[in-house]
C-alpha positions as CSV (number, residue, x, y, z in Angstrom):
1,M,13.6,1.6,8.3
2,A,11.5,0.1,5.5
3,D,9.1,1.8,3.2
4,I,5.4,0.7,3.5
5,D,2.8,1.1,0.8
6,L,-0.5,2.4,2.0
7,K,-3.8,2.9,0.2
8,D,-5.5,6.2,0.4
9,P,-9.1,5.6,1.6
10,L,-10.4,8.6,-0.3
11,S,-8.7,8.5,-3.7
12,G,-7.8,4.8,-3.7
13,G,-4.2,5.8,-4.7
14,V,-1.2,4.3,-3.1
15,I,1.4,6.2,-1.1
16,T,4.7,5.0,0.3
17,V,5.7,6.1,3.8
18,D,8.4,5.1,6.2
19,E,7.4,2.4,8.7
20,S,8.0,4.8,11.6
21,V,5.0,6.8,10.6
22,V,2.7,4.0,9.4
23,A,0.7,4.0,12.6
24,L,-0.2,7.7,12.1
25,F,-1.6,7.0,8.6
26,E,-3.4,3.8,9.8
27,N,-5.2,5.9,12.4
28,H,-6.6,8.0,9.6
29,G,-8.0,5.1,7.6
30,Y,-5.1,4.2,5.4
31,Q,-4.6,0.5,4.8
32,R,-1.5,-1.5,4.1
33,V,-1.2,-2.7,0.6
34,K,-0.7,-6.5,0.5
35,K,2.3,-7.4,-1.7
36,A,1.5,-10.3,-4.0
37,T,4.3,-12.8,-3.5
38,T,2.7,-15.8,-5.2
39,R,2.4,-14.3,-8.6
40,R,6.0,-13.6,-9.5
41,G,7.0,-12.6,-13.0
42,K,3.5,-11.4,-14.1
43,G,4.2,-7.7,-13.6
44,D,2.9,-5.3,-11.1
45,D,-0.7,-6.0,-10.1
46,T,-1.3,-2.8,-8.0
47,A,-3.4,-1.3,-10.9
48,A,-5.8,-4.2,-10.8
49,D,-6.1,-3.9,-7.0
50,A,-6.9,-0.2,-7.1
51,G,-9.8,-0.9,-9.5
C-alpha cells in the first residue's frame, strides 16, 4: 500500500495516510496533494502550496 498526502481543510496542513483509508478522509473534506513532477531539483514546493 502506498502513502498518500492529504491537505487538511481546516488547518491547511498536510498529513500522510495509507491509501486504504484515503476515501474516509476525502469524505471529510481532505484533498489529495498534487505532487509536482515537472519541477525536479528545485526542492520541496509544498510550503508554497500551503500559502
